[in-house]
ROFI-114474 format. One record per residue (C-alpha): residue in three letters; y, z, x. Coordinates in Angstrom, 1 decimal. Each point is the difference from the previous one (the first is absolute). Layout:
<lumtors>
+---------+--------+--------+--------+
! residuo !  north !     up !   east !
+---------+--------+--------+--------+
!     Ala !      Y !      Z !      X !
...
+---------+--------+--------+--------+
</lumtors>
This chain:
<lumtors>
+---------+--------+--------+--------+
! residuo !  north !     up !   east !
+---------+--------+--------+--------+
!     Met !   -0.3 !    0.0 !    0.5 !
!     Thr !    3.5 !   -0.7 !    0.8 !
!     Ile !    2.9 !    2.9 !   -0.9 !
!     Lys !    3.3 !   -1.4 !   -0.3 !
!     Glu !    2.0 !    3.9 !   -0.8 !
!     Ala !    0.3 !    2.9 !    2.2 !
!     Val !    1.2 !    3.2 !    0.2 !
!     Val !    1.5 !    1.4 !    2.9 !
!     Leu !    0.8 !    3.5 !    0.7 !
!     Ala !    3.0 !    0.6 !    2.7 !
!     Ala !    1.6 !    3.0 !   -1.2 !
!     Gly !   -1.2 !    2.3 !    2.7 !
!     Glu !    2.5 !    1.4 !    2.7 !
!     Gly !   -2.6 !    0.4 !    2.8 !
!     Lys !    0.9 !    3.4 !    1.3 !
!     Arg !   -2.5 !    0.3 !    2.9 !
!     Leu !    1.5 !   -3.3 !    1.3 !
!     Arg !    3.4 !    1.4 !    0.5 !
!     Pro !    2.4 !   -0.8 !    1.8 !
!     Leu !   -0.9 !   -3.4 !   -1.5 !
!     Thr !    0.3 !    0.9 !   -3.1 !
!     Phe !    3.2 !    1.6 !   -0.1 !
!     Thr !    1.7 !   -3.2 !   -0.2 !
!     Arg !   -2.5 !   -2.1 !   -1.8 !
!     Pro !   -3.1 !    0.5 !   -2.3 !
!     Lys !   -2.9 !   -0.4 !    1.4 !
!     Cys !   -0.9 !   -3.0 !   -1.2 !
!     Met !    2.9 !   -1.5 !    1.8 !
!     Ile !   -1.1 !    0.8 !    3.2 !
!     Gln !    0.0 !   -3.2 !    2.1 !
!     Leu !   -3.3 !   -1.3 !    2.0 !
!     Ala !    0.0 !   -3.5 !    0.8 !
!     Gly !    3.4 !   -0.7 !   -0.5 !
!     Lys !   -0.5 !    0.5 !   -3.7 !
!     Pro !    0.1 !    3.3 !   -2.5 !
!     Ile !   -3.7 !    1.5 !   -1.0 !
!     Leu !    0.6 !   -0.8 !   -3.5 !
!     Trp !    0.5 !   -3.5 !    0.9 !
!     His !   -3.0 !   -0.6 !    1.8 !
!     Val !   -1.9 !    1.7 !   -3.4 !
!     Leu !    1.9 !   -2.5 !   -2.0 !
!     Ser !   -0.7 !   -3.0 !    2.3 !
!     Asn !   -4.0 !    1.2 !   -0.5 !
!     Leu !    0.2 !   -0.1 !   -3.5 !
!     Lys !    1.8 !   -3.4 !   -0.2 !
!     Ser !   -2.9 !   -1.1 !    2.5 !
!     Ala !   -2.7 !    1.4 !   -2.7 !
!     Gly !    1.4 !   -1.9 !   -2.7 !
!     Val !    2.5 !    2.3 !   -1.6 !
!     Arg !    3.4 !   -1.5 !   -1.5 !
!     Arg !    1.4 !    3.0 !   -1.3 !
!     Ala !    0.8 !    3.7 !    1.3 !
!     Val !    1.3 !    2.9 !   -1.5 !
!     Val !    1.1 !    2.6 !    3.0 !
!     Val !    0.6 !    3.5 !   -1.2 !
!     Val !    2.8 !    1.5 !    2.2 !
!     Asn !    1.8 !    3.3 !    0.5 !
!     Tyr !    1.0 !    1.5 !    3.2 !
!     Met !    2.7 !   -2.1 !    1.5 !
!     Glu !   -0.9 !   -2.7 !   -2.3 !
!     Glu !    3.5 !   -1.8 !    0.4 !
!     Thr !   -1.4 !   -0.8 !    3.7 !
!     Val !   -3.1 !   -1.8 !   -1.8 !
!     Arg !    2.0 !   -1.7 !   -2.4 !
!     Glu !    2.8 !   -1.5 !    2.1 !
!     Tyr !   -2.7 !   -1.3 !    2.5 !
!     Phe !   -2.2 !   -1.7 !   -2.6 !
!     Lys !    3.2 !   -1.6 !   -2.1 !
!     Thr !    0.0 !   -2.9 !    1.6 !
!     Asp !   -2.1 !   -3.0 !    0.7 !
!     Lys !    0.6 !    0.8 !    3.9 !
!     Thr !   -3.6 !    2.1 !    0.1 !
!     Gly !   -1.7 !   -3.6 !   -0.6 !
!     Leu !   -2.5 !    1.7 !   -2.0 !
!     Gly !    0.1 !   -2.7 !   -3.0 !
!     Leu !   -1.0 !    3.0 !   -2.3 !
!     Ser !    1.4 !    1.1 !   -3.2 !
!     Val !    1.0 !    3.8 !    0.4 !
!     Glu !    1.0 !    2.5 !   -2.4 !
!     Phe !    1.1 !    3.3 !    1.0 !
!     Ile !   -0.1 !    3.2 !   -2.3 !
!     Thr !    1.1 !    3.5 !    1.2 !
!     Gln !   -2.7 !    3.0 !   -0.3 !
!     Gly !    0.9 !    2.8 !   -2.6 !
!     Ser !   -0.3 !    3.7 !    0.4 !
!     Arg !   -3.7 !    0.0 !   -0.1 !
!     Tyr !   -1.5 !    0.7 !    3.4 !
!     Gly !   -2.8 !   -2.1 !    1.5 !
!     Thr !   -1.8 !   -3.1 !    0.5 !
!     Ala !   -1.8 !   -0.2 !   -4.1 !
!     Ala !    3.7 !    0.7 !   -1.3 !
!     Ala !    1.4 !   -2.6 !    2.6 !
!     Phe !   -2.6 !   -2.9 !   -1.0 !
!     Ala !    0.6 !    1.1 !   -4.0 !
!     Glu !    3.8 !   -0.7 !    0.6 !
!     Ala !   -1.2 !   -3.7 !   -0.4 !
!     Ala !   -1.2 !    0.1 !   -3.7 !
!     Gly !    1.0 !   -2.9 !   -2.2 !
!     Lys !    1.0 !   -2.1 !    3.2 !
!     Ile !   -3.3 !   -0.9 !    0.6 !
!     Asp !   -2.6 !   -2.2 !   -2.4 !
!     Ser !   -2.8 !   -0.8 !    1.8 !
!     Thr !   -2.5 !    1.2 !    2.6 !
!     Phe !    2.1 !    1.0 !    3.2 !
!     Tyr !   -0.4 !    1.8 !    3.4 !
!     Ala !    1.4 !    3.3 !    0.6 !
!     Val !    0.7 !    0.6 !    3.4 !
!     Ala !    2.3 !    2.3 !    2.4 !
!     Gly !    3.0 !   -1.6 !    1.5 !
!     Asp !   -0.8 !    1.9 !    3.4 !
!     Val !   -3.9 !   -1.2 !    0.8 !
!     Ile !   -0.6 !   -3.0 !    2.4 !
!     Ser !   -2.9 !   -2.0 !   -1.2 !
!     Thr !   -1.2 !   -3.9 !   -0.3 !
!     Pro !    0.1 !   -2.7 !   -3.0 !
!     Lys !   -3.6 !    0.0 !    0.7 !
!     Ala !   -0.3 !    3.9 !   -0.8 !
!     Leu !    2.0 !   -1.0 !   -3.2 !
!     Glu !   -2.0 !   -3.2 !   -0.7 !
!     Gln !   -3.2 !    1.7 !    0.0 !
!     Leu !    1.4 !    2.7 !   -2.7 !
!     Gly !    0.6 !   -2.6 !   -2.0 !
!     Arg !   -3.3 !   -1.5 !    0.1 !
!     Gly !   -1.7 !    3.0 !   -0.4 !
!     His !    2.2 !    1.8 !   -2.5 !
!     Glu !   -2.3 !    1.5 !   -3.0 !
!     Gly !    1.1 !    2.2 !   -3.1 !
!     Lys !    3.6 !    1.7 !   -0.5 !
!     Ile !    0.4 !    1.0 !    4.0 !
!     Ser !   -1.6 !   -1.1 !    3.3 !
!     Ala !    0.7 !    1.4 !    3.5 !
!     Val !    0.0 !   -1.1 !    3.3 !
!     Leu !   -2.0 !    2.5 !    2.7 !
!     Thr !   -0.3 !   -0.4 !    3.7 !
!     Glu !   -1.3 !    2.1 !    2.6 !
!     Val !    2.2 !    1.8 !    2.9 !
!     Glu !   -0.1 !    1.6 !    3.1 !
!     His !    1.2 !    3.2 !   -1.0 !
!     Pro !   -1.3 !    0.6 !   -4.0 !
!     Glu !    0.9 !    3.3 !    0.5 !
!     Gln !    3.9 !   -0.5 !   -0.7 !
!     Tyr !   -0.7 !   -1.8 !   -3.2 !
!     Gly !   -1.4 !    0.2 !   -3.8 !
!     Ile !   -3.2 !   -1.4 !    0.4 !
!     Ala !   -2.2 !   -1.6 !   -3.0 !
!     Lys !   -3.8 !    0.4 !   -0.5 !
!     Val !   -1.2 !   -3.5 !   -1.5 !
!     Glu !   -3.3 !   -0.5 !   -2.5 !
!     Asn !   -0.8 !   -2.9 !   -1.4 !
!     Gly !    2.5 !   -1.8 !    0.9 !
!     Phe !    3.0 !    2.6 !   -1.5 !
!     Ile !    2.0 !    3.1 !    1.3 !
!     Ser !   -2.1 !    2.8 !   -1.0 !
!     Arg !    2.2 !    2.5 !    1.5 !
!     Phe !    2.8 !    1.0 !    2.5 !
!     Glu !    0.2 !    2.5 !    2.5 !
!     Glu !    3.3 !    0.8 !    2.1 !
!     Lys !    0.2 !    0.1 !    3.4 !
!     Pro !   -3.3 !    1.5 !    0.2 !
!     Ala !   -0.6 !    2.2 !    3.5 !
!     Lys !   -3.4 !   -1.6 !    0.7 !
!     Pro !    0.0 !   -3.4 !   -1.7 !
!     Pro !   -3.0 !   -2.3 !    0.2 !
!     Ala !   -0.8 !   -2.3 !    2.8 !
!     Lys !    1.0 !   -3.2 !   -1.9 !
!     Ala !    2.7 !    1.7 !   -2.6 !
!     Leu !    1.9 !   -2.5 !   -2.0 !
!     Val !    3.8 !    0.2 !   -0.6 !
!     Asn !    2.5 !   -1.1 !   -2.9 !
!     Cys !    2.0 !   -2.7 !    1.1 !
!     Ser !    2.9 !    0.3 !   -2.8 !
!     Leu !   -0.6 !   -3.7 !   -0.6 !
!     Tyr !   -1.1 !   -0.3 !   -3.8 !
!     Ala !   -1.0 !   -2.5 !   -2.5 !
!     Met !    0.8 !    1.3 !   -3.8 !
!     Glu !    0.4 !   -1.4 !   -3.5 !
!     Pro !    3.0 !    0.9 !   -2.2 !
!     Gln !   -1.3 !    3.1 !   -1.9 !
!     Met !   -0.1 !    1.7 !    3.2 !
!     Phe !    3.5 !    1.1 !   -0.6 !
!     Lys !   -0.9 !    2.3 !   -2.9 !
!     Ala !   -2.6 !    1.7 !    2.4 !
!     Met !    2.7 !    0.5 !    2.8 !
!     Ala !    2.7 !    1.0 !   -2.6 !
!     Gly !   -2.2 !    2.9 !   -0.9 !
!     Val !   -1.2 !    1.2 !    2.6 !
!     Lys !    0.2 !    4.1 !    0.7 !
!     Lys !    2.3 !    1.2 !    3.0 !
!     Ser !   -2.0 !    1.2 !    3.2 !
!     Ser !   -0.1 !    3.1 !    2.1 !
!     Arg !    3.0 !   -1.9 !    1.8 !
!     Asn !    2.1 !   -0.2 !   -2.7 !
!     Glu !   -0.6 !   -3.8 !   -0.2 !
!     Tyr !   -1.8 !   -2.6 !   -2.1 !
!     Glu !   -2.8 !   -1.8 !    2.2 !
!     Met !   -1.4 !   -3.0 !   -0.4 !
!     Thr !   -3.0 !    1.8 !    1.8 !
!     Asp !   -0.1 !    1.9 !   -3.2 !
!     Val !    0.2 !   -3.2 !   -2.0 !
!     Leu !   -3.1 !   -1.0 !    1.7 !
!     Lys !   -1.8 !    3.0 !   -0.4 !
!     Ser !   -0.1 !   -0.7 !   -4.0 !
!     Gln !   -0.9 !   -3.5 !    0.3 !
!     Lys !   -3.1 !   -2.6 !    0.5 !
!     Val !    1.3 !   -1.6 !    3.3 !
!     Cys !   -1.3 !   -2.8 !    1.8 !
!     Ala !   -0.8 !    0.3 !    3.6 !
!     Leu !    0.9 !   -2.7 !    2.3 !
!     Ile !   -0.7 !    0.5 !    3.8 !
!     Thr !    1.8 !   -2.1 !    2.4 !
!     Asp !    0.1 !   -0.3 !    4.0 !
!     Glu !    3.2 !   -1.8 !    0.0 !
!     Tyr !    3.1 !    1.5 !    1.5 !
!     Trp !    1.4 !    3.1 !   -1.4 !
!     Leu !    2.7 !    2.4 !    1.0 !
!     Asp !    2.0 !    2.9 !   -1.6 !
!     Met !    2.6 !    0.8 !    1.9 !
!     Gly !    0.9 !    4.3 !    0.0 !
!     Leu !    1.0 !    0.5 !    3.5 !
!     Pro !    2.4 !   -2.1 !    2.2 !
!     Trp !   -2.2 !   -0.9 !    2.7 !
!     Gln !   -2.4 !   -1.6 !   -2.2 !
!     Leu !    2.9 !   -2.6 !   -0.9 !
!     Phe !   -1.1 !   -1.5 !    3.5 !
!     Asp !   -3.6 !   -1.1 !   -1.3 !
!     Ala !    1.8 !   -1.4 !   -3.0 !
!     Asn !    2.2 !   -1.5 !    2.2 !
!     Lys !   -2.6 !   -1.7 !    2.2 !
!     Phe !   -2.4 !   -1.0 !   -3.0 !
!     Leu !    2.9 !   -2.2 !   -1.6 !
!     Leu !    0.9 !   -1.6 !    3.2 !
!     Ser !   -3.3 !   -1.1 !    0.2 !
!     Gln !    0.3 !   -2.1 !   -3.1 !
!     Met !    3.2 !   -1.5 !    0.9 !
!     Pro !    0.0 !   -3.9 !    1.2 !
!     Glu !    1.7 !   -0.2 !    3.8 !
!     Lys !    3.6 !   -1.5 !   -0.3 !
!     Arg !    1.6 !   -0.6 !    3.0 !
!     Gly !    3.9 !    0.0 !    0.0 !
!     Lys !    2.6 !   -0.7 !    3.0 !
!     Ile !   -1.8 !    1.3 !    3.0 !
!     Glu !    1.5 !   -0.6 !    3.8 !
!     Asn !   -1.5 !    0.5 !    3.2 !
!     Ser !   -2.2 !    2.9 !   -1.3 !
!     Thr !   -3.6 !    0.9 !    0.3 !
!     Ile !   -2.0 !    0.2 !   -3.5 !
!     Lys !   -3.3 !    1.3 !   -0.2 !
!     Gly !   -1.5 !    0.3 !   -3.4 !
!     Lys !    1.2 !   -0.5 !   -3.6 !
!     Val !    4.0 !    0.1 !   -0.9 !
!     Val !    1.2 !   -0.3 !   -2.9 !
!     Met !    3.7 !   -0.8 !    0.0 !
!     Glu !    2.4 !   -0.7 !   -2.9 !
!     Glu !    3.4 !   -2.0 !   -0.3 !
!     Gly !    2.6 !    0.7 !    2.6 !
!     Ser !   -2.3 !    2.3 !    2.1 !
!     Glu !   -0.2 !   -1.4 !    4.1 !
!     Ile !   -2.0 !    2.0 !    2.7 !
!     Ile !    1.9 !   -0.9 !    3.3 !
!     Asp !   -1.2 !    0.7 !    3.2 !
!     Ser !   -2.7 !    2.0 !   -0.6 !
!     Tyr !   -3.6 !    1.6 !    0.1 !
!     Ile !   -1.9 !    0.0 !   -3.3 !
!     Glu !   -4.0 !    1.4 !   -0.8 !
!     Gly !   -0.2 !   -0.6 !   -3.7 !
!     Pro !   -0.5 !    0.1 !   -2.7 !
!     Leu !    3.5 !    0.6 !   -0.5 !
!     Tyr !    2.3 !   -0.5 !   -3.2 !
!     Val !    3.7 !   -0.9 !    0.7 !
!     Gly !    2.0 !    0.0 !   -2.9 !
!     Gln !    3.4 !   -2.2 !   -1.3 !
!     Asn !    2.4 !   -0.2 !    2.6 !
!     Ser !   -1.4 !    2.6 !    2.3 !
!     His !    0.3 !   -0.6 !    3.8 !
!     Ile !   -2.1 !    1.0 !    2.7 !
!     Gly !    0.6 !   -0.5 !    3.7 !
!     Pro !    1.5 !   -0.4 !    2.3 !
!     His !   -2.9 !    1.9 !    2.3 !
!     Ser !   -1.6 !    1.7 !   -2.7 !
!     Tyr !   -4.1 !    0.9 !    0.0 !
!     Ile !   -1.7 !    0.8 !   -3.4 !
!     Arg !   -3.8 !    0.5 !   -1.0 !
!     Gly !   -2.4 !    1.6 !   -1.9 !
!     Val !    0.6 !   -0.9 !   -3.9 !
!     Thr !    3.8 !    0.0 !   -0.3 !
!     Ser !    2.3 !   -0.9 !   -3.0 !
!     Val !    3.7 !   -0.3 !    0.8 !
!     Gly !    1.9 !   -0.2 !   -3.3 !
!     Thr !    3.2 !   -2.1 !   -1.2 !
!     Asp !    3.0 !   -0.1 !    2.3 !
!     Cys !   -1.2 !    1.6 !    2.9 !
!     Ala !    1.3 !    0.4 !    3.7 !
!     Ile !   -2.9 !    0.5 !    2.6 !
!     Gly !    1.4 !   -0.3 !    3.5 !
!     Asp !    0.1 !    0.2 !    3.5 !
!     Ser !   -2.9 !    1.7 !    1.4 !
!     Thr !   -1.3 !    1.6 !   -3.1 !
!     Thr !   -3.5 !    0.0 !   -0.8 !
!     Leu !   -1.8 !    0.8 !   -3.3 !
!     Lys !   -3.5 !    1.0 !   -0.6 !
!     Asn !   -1.8 !    0.0 !   -3.3 !
!     Ser !    2.7 !    0.9 !   -2.0 !
!     Ile !    1.8 !   -0.4 !   -3.3 !
!     Leu !    4.0 !   -1.1 !    0.1 !
!     Phe !    1.7 !   -0.3 !   -3.1 !
!     Asp !    3.3 !   -2.1 !   -0.8 !
!     His !    3.3 !    0.5 !    2.3 !
!     Val !   -1.9 !    2.1 !    3.1 !
!     Asn !    1.8 !   -0.5 !    3.5 !
!     Ala !   -1.9 !    0.8 !    2.9 !
!     Lys !    1.9 !   -2.3 !    2.5 !
!     His !    0.0 !    1.7 !    3.6 !
!     Leu !   -3.2 !    1.4 !    1.9 !
!     Thr !   -1.6 !    1.7 !   -3.1 !
!     Tyr !   -3.9 !    0.8 !   -0.5 !
!     Val !   -0.9 !    0.5 !   -3.5 !
!     Gly !   -4.1 !    0.6 !   -0.7 !
!     Asp !   -2.1 !    0.7 !   -2.4 !
!     Ser !    2.8 !    0.9 !   -2.2 !
!     Ile !    1.9 !   -1.3 !   -3.9 !
!     Val !    3.5 !   -0.1 !    0.4 !
!     Gly !    1.9 !   -0.2 !   -3.1 !
!     Ser !    3.3 !   -2.4 !   -0.9 !
!     Gly !    3.0 !    0.1 !    2.1 !
!     Cys !   -1.2 !    2.2 !    2.6 !
!     Asn !    2.1 !   -0.4 !    3.3 !
!     Phe !   -1.9 !    1.0 !    3.3 !
!     Gly !    2.6 !    0.5 !    3.0 !
!     Ser !   -1.1 !   -1.6 !    3.5 !
!     Ala !   -3.2 !    1.7 !    1.3 !
!     Thr !   -1.2 !    1.6 !   -2.9 !
!     Gln !   -3.6 !    0.8 !    0.4 !
!     Ile !   -2.4 !    1.1 !   -2.9 !
!     Ala !   -3.0 !    1.5 !    1.4 !
!     Asn !   -3.9 !   -0.9 !   -1.8 !
!     Phe !   -2.1 !    1.9 !    2.5 !
!     Arg !   -0.9 !    3.4 !    0.9 !
!     Phe !   -0.6 !    1.3 !    3.7 !
!     Asp !   -3.4 !    1.4 !   -0.9 !
!     Ala !   -0.8 !   -3.2 !   -2.2 !
!     Gly !   -1.3 !    2.0 !   -2.9 !
!     Ser !    0.9 !   -1.2 !   -3.4 !
!     Ile !    3.8 !    0.4 !   -1.0 !
!     Lys !    0.6 !    2.3 !   -3.2 !
!     Ala !    3.1 !   -0.5 !   -2.2 !
!     Lys !    1.8 !    2.4 !   -2.6 !
!     Val !   -0.2 !   -1.2 !   -3.3 !
!     Gln !    1.9 !    2.1 !   -2.9 !
!     Glu !   -0.1 !    3.1 !    2.3 !
!     Val !   -3.9 !   -0.6 !    0.0 !
!     Val !   -1.5 !   -1.2 !    3.8 !
!     Ile !   -2.1 !   -2.7 !   -0.3 !
!     Asp !   -2.3 !   -1.1 !    2.9 !
!     Thr !    0.3 !   -3.9 !   -0.3 !
!     Gln !   -3.0 !   -0.9 !    2.1 !
!     Arg !    1.8 !   -2.5 !    2.0 !
!     Lys !    0.1 !    0.0 !    3.5 !
!     Lys !    3.6 !   -2.1 !   -0.1 !
!     Leu !    2.5 !    1.0 !   -2.4 !
!     Gly !    4.3 !   -0.4 !    0.3 !
!     Ala !    2.8 !    1.0 !   -2.2 !
!     Ile !    0.4 !   -0.6 !   -3.9 !
!     Ile !    3.6 !   -0.5 !    0.1 !
!     Gly !    2.1 !   -0.1 !   -3.4 !
!     Asp !    2.8 !   -2.5 !   -0.5 !
!     Glu !    3.4 !   -0.2 !    1.7 !
!     Val !   -1.2 !    2.3 !    3.1 !
!     Lys !    2.3 !   -0.5 !    2.9 !
!     Met !   -1.6 !    1.1 !    3.2 !
!     Gly !    2.2 !    0.2 !    3.0 !
!     Val !   -0.3 !   -1.5 !    3.7 !
!     Leu !   -3.0 !    1.7 !    1.9 !
!     Ser !   -1.4 !    2.4 !   -2.9 !
!     Ser !   -3.8 !   -0.1 !   -0.8 !
!     Val !   -2.1 !    1.4 !   -2.9 !
!     Met !   -3.6 !    2.0 !    0.6 !
!     Pro !   -3.3 !   -1.7 !   -1.9 !
!     Gly !   -0.4 !    0.5 !   -3.5 !
!     Lys !    3.6 !    1.1 !   -0.7 !
!     Met !    1.7 !   -0.9 !   -3.3 !
!     Ile !    4.0 !   -0.5 !    0.0 !
!     Gly !    1.5 !   -0.5 !   -3.3 !
!     Asp !    2.5 !   -2.4 !   -1.2 !
!     His !    3.8 !    0.2 !    1.2 !
!     Cys !   -0.7 !    1.9 !    3.0 !
!     Trp !    2.0 !   -0.5 !    3.6 !
!     Ile !   -2.0 !    1.6 !    3.1 !
!     Gly !    2.5 !    0.2 !    2.4 !
!     Ala !   -0.4 !   -1.4 !    3.7 !
!     Asn !   -2.7 !    1.6 !    2.1 !
!     Val !   -1.6 !    1.8 !   -2.7 !
!     Met !   -4.1 !    0.5 !   -0.2 !
!     Val !   -0.8 !    0.5 !   -3.7 !
!     Ser !   -3.3 !    2.4 !    0.1 !
!     Glu !    0.1 !    0.9 !   -3.3 !
!     Asn !    0.7 !   -2.0 !   -3.6 !
!     Val !    3.6 !   -0.3 !   -1.2 !
!     Glu !    1.3 !    0.5 !   -3.2 !
!     Arg !    1.9 !   -3.0 !   -1.5 !
!     Asn !    3.9 !   -0.1 !    0.3 !
!     Thr !   -0.3 !    2.1 !    3.4 !
!     Leu !    2.3 !   -0.2 !    3.1 !
!     Ile !   -2.3 !    1.1 !    3.4 !
!     Glu !    2.5 !    0.4 !    3.2 !
!     Leu !   -1.0 !    1.1 !    3.5 !
!     Glu !    2.7 !    2.5 !    1.1 !
!     Gln !   -0.4 !   -0.4 !    4.0 !
!     Lys !    2.2 !    2.4 !    2.1 !
!     Leu !    0.9 !   -1.5 !    3.7 !
!     Lys !    0.3 !    1.5 !    3.4 !
!     Ile !    2.7 !   -1.9 !    2.0 !
!     Ser !    0.9 !    0.9 !    3.5 !
!     Lys !    1.2 !   -1.7 !    3.2 !
!     Ile !   -3.0 !   -1.1 !    2.3 !
!     Lys !    0.4 !    2.2 !    3.4 !
!     Ser !    0.2 !   -2.4 !    3.1 !
+---------+--------+--------+--------+
</lumtors>
């Protein structure tokens, strides 16, 4: 069955992705040059969808503004509706009641998957509701489903000892319009929300297991994996390249250029961004629109949003950099511990082992770094911060913070 309508949830903030979500909703975080929501809608279009209803709330004007013109190139009819006072995934889906009159996809607007996974869902859909399930490396971090005779028999939330082949809910559904009544009638959960898992428990849910790529990004460093996958799906597109060594894939948008530089892709370069001279870029890296990466600057396995300047002697490794940031000469973002241990990061006052050997900084929008400043591995810098010259950032920095180094000089004459 070709499903032509969809409801997409894009109302959430994504608090664990701060500082990036202080200034944008989670669905508008930029990967491979486009917001996550753009990639979700593009997948729906490729799977046959022609009309999508998108439920928004947190910083909804940011979403509406981006998608209000045809510049997005989606070729998809998109209608936005605002989630009301009822919170939770079931309540959000229920907002689209009366807007949909045929079988539809119901998906999360912050989950990266593939058109093939959606097509598999459309072909296998049975009854009033079907759900896509998949195996993951750490099922203890998710709610898992038990499947019997092709249908979900029960759910278990984040089990301490999950089975070896645990299946998790991908938040990709196919539904019939009568499901809106079931979603509107669900009771509040213990978290004081109207949740989709409670709806699923009350229904006969067809289970469709996929081995297609799927990622629900709940923590900042998970964005690297999604960026890598999305770049792998894009065709190579070269632009203006002069006196440069290019190894691996590059995707260059209109007006971008690479001059006198060394590139080990895959690399995405947004519109009107300039790389070089003498820049070195390696690993899976995305550079947004109107960025300037200059003399002797190294980028390694990083994601830069729009309007970022790193023009002189800067090193940015395994980092995510928000829009409008400026790096003073010789700014260094460290990404490796002396003891080679996995890097820990504090997220909402909870210290988490990222299980990554390499992780730099997560930097919010409009941060200014002074000359010779540095950031230690795994640190978060909030938006609109100023980090002064020679400052070493060794702990998370709250948004709208100025950090300056007080230096006491002793000056005396040299004795002959």
